[in-house]
Steps between C-alpha positions, in 0.01 A plus 500: 500500500259738675375473859177313411693240302745453786215450748339256256823303465536489880142375541565234235819384670344487847198312367714238326710463813181456705379228263833320529503520882138386523568205270810407695307515831224279358707235324841488665438551875303326771284811543273442198186443706566805716565713190167384350320571826646849519421567134138392546464700817642819349280465190178441695583763763574755226169440325306510827683819605390667175142389560520625860629838378210527254254416779659751737488770234133427426413494872674827587417710193185709545222439250447768238199722558200410288411749231129567472348478154342845540842656558639343186207621292524856634878508448460385141236763437717772651806400298304487174352844573847642563623356170206653314566840659864485407438412136225761449 
């Protein structure tokens, strides 16, 4: 078994253990409502944190400089002229 397979087996075991513990907390303890509240909070907070990160990134990243159409045309002309000179 190589390292990746060992890590995969560990992830599988921890995930199955987590499912078992979560099920036990929900169905066999008096903390079911608290567990559901925490689960809902973590899920919503995680999604909103990702949205906040996207907003922060958009707000703090400078806009790219606009490229004028004339510049594009002249650059295309120059590059085609260079190609023609090189093939001649």
